[in-house]
Phi, psi and omega in degrees: 000136188278328182211135180247130175261284173211166185301314184296317178299320180294318179292313185291341181299333176238108185305327182298333182293338179294346178274355180292154185235147166258127179250114173256180178284111178090358180202151176223150180223133174270141177294335177298338178295339181274356183289335184239015180184179182228140176288347176260354179060220182294340182294338183303308183293330180291344181266002183299125177080357185265163176268124191230134169274134172255109190227055178276154177285317180267159181282329183302313176299324177296317179303320179287319183298324179297318177294319182294320193261338180295127185089350178251302179286150175286329184208132175244125179253116183274103184268132177279152194288347182276357182292140177264179185298322180296319179291323176297320177298318178298315179297318180298317180293315183294319182270001182055044181269151176228006179219156181220128176271127183227161167254181188294336183266356189275143171282147180235191182223142184293346183280352187232154176279119181283138176236095182294140177246127178258151180285336178259120183301144173275121186295143178156168180295139183230135176242098180250353181305141188298124170235356183227139173275092187290135172268134177258119182252120179248153175263139176293143181279156178080008181290132179253338177256220176292138181299147174261130185261134181240131185263117175243170168238168176299329179293316180288332179278320189238000185297335181262001182272151180292142179250014177244147176303141178302144180290159178085216185293157179301138180254142174232120185265154172203164179205142172285340179295158167276131183290353176276358175249160190304313183300317179289325180295325177299320179289320176305311182291324176301316181293311184296315185286344176255000180072025182263144174301152181228126177260121185262140174281173181224137182303132178081359180288127178303143183306315182298318180299319179294319179299320179297315179297315182296319179294319180297328180276357178075036182301132179246336183229124186214143183229162176181174175284162171306324178295320175303313185289328175295323178292325175299314180296323179292333184293338184076004184243015185302326185288353174302322180280150175231063187283156171264342185216125178238128186236137176240143175197168174097336177216171177292127176264106182276165187297324181298316179295317178300319179293321179295320178292323177298323180292323181281324183238070186295337183263001184264152168279120180260117184233148170233140187241154173243130179205161170220157181301323182281315189266347181081192180282127179265315182192162170243143176244122187241013185267005177082004183249148175292160181074196180212150184292148180301332183302332179295333177271315185284332182233077185296151176280179183294331186241358180228128175237134179239148168210157180244121180234123182053040177070009176253143181278134179233146189229139171228124181195171176284356179268359182290141177299158182290316183184169167283158181246119171080006182273337177080295188257345183285122180263128183282313181235156177283177183300332180272005176090359179275140175259125176279113184284340184078005179266126184273135178230157178225135180271121179226116177052049175079012180222139177270136178239137178285133180252345179136181180279142180303322181278359183256008183292137173264128182261109180251099180058035180088357179256142185272140173230123175266118184306320184296330179293318179290320179299324180298323178291315180296316183291343180289342177284127184296345179277354182252131175268318177200163181212160176225123179254133184218169178261147174233134184300143180219131185293342183264308184262356184089319177201156170231162182271133178232141181237134171253127188235132173258122181279149178291328181221074186295342183276354183298138179244005179298142183303323182291340181249012178299144185309317182295324179291314180298316180301313180297319180295318181294317180293324177296320177297319179296320180294327178288320191265340190235158172295156188302323183288347180267349183286129181303132174285331180221141178230118181253140169267127182234154181286333183198164175240158181271147180234149174284170177297340179275001178085019179252156176298137175284115181253122179291158176297136183292000000 
């Protein structure tokens, strides 16, 4: 799309788009319902030009609030549902907000004026045409202390996305992501700007239940983190879906996972994308292979430039956020406009492979270990569904490598799959594929691993 005004203007420009639907757990809403009323009622006009926190518990009200407020509010802050009152107060102060949009289940804060949002619009005249250049404020994912706020516009978030319905058969989008985070918001905007229905996940919803809902709605395009997709494969219900497009982002997508998804969805395009909240979407890889071709760095496109400096990937594009909000000293981009993603890559035979986060390196006697590199070896064994590699303090080397492994079939009693046999095989594979300092000193079998609210593995500090 060449120019973005506001979501409602973009949607209303094609009348057919008003028929698109948001499907939440237990409720659905057509955008045409907003043509004659507002889910915010009289409060909508009172929010014109103001800074507003959107802090609903469910995603469906947030999906509606974005359409209602873009072009009306001066600033929209997308709050994730795990935030407590103290964090909401911090966000309100940093974003200079004085109002908060909530649903009936949402916790609020005494510092802000609550604006309840109902799923059924209140009938009456509505003025949503853009009169304000709304700022979209997102929180960086994986934050453990106070959230870091990143300032985007609809143009930086959606300016590179298609604004026409996909050709061919009707598309129905869905995502395991929360749309209040960058990865999920990209799917939300893809659906809205193409007029496609969108099926929203719900916090705490069992994987199987979501898959059943998505299949019933006829989902054709679906995204999630590699951890999301490993949980889908573990559920035993992956084949319920019949997607045409499967997308991975947010974590390293190793070859074994891509191959497993190809086996389950032989007719789908399996793609993995790289993006960050600050730098935006850098590229999609659709060739079925892990990593990305060197040509993306050596032959930049018209709107995306990549370079690798000290083994970290850096991005310059029109999709980059404008700045951090309220941090004072944190610089988003360098003087030349490149954003350092902090993601380490290595060039091997004409292809770059992700090795992990710069801050996640385990230091073993002065030698570096990237957890994701070891996990890729462990995950390549068909008896392993997922793994987490971490560092454990050691008085001699400073740290040693430890691995937690979830088996694909932990109930198996076959001699060939006995825990001691599997453990020995996995360690032998690590010794074959990795340098000695990268081989786990200890390997534990665990029933499950912990995930962040963004759907990524919880990684302890190295």
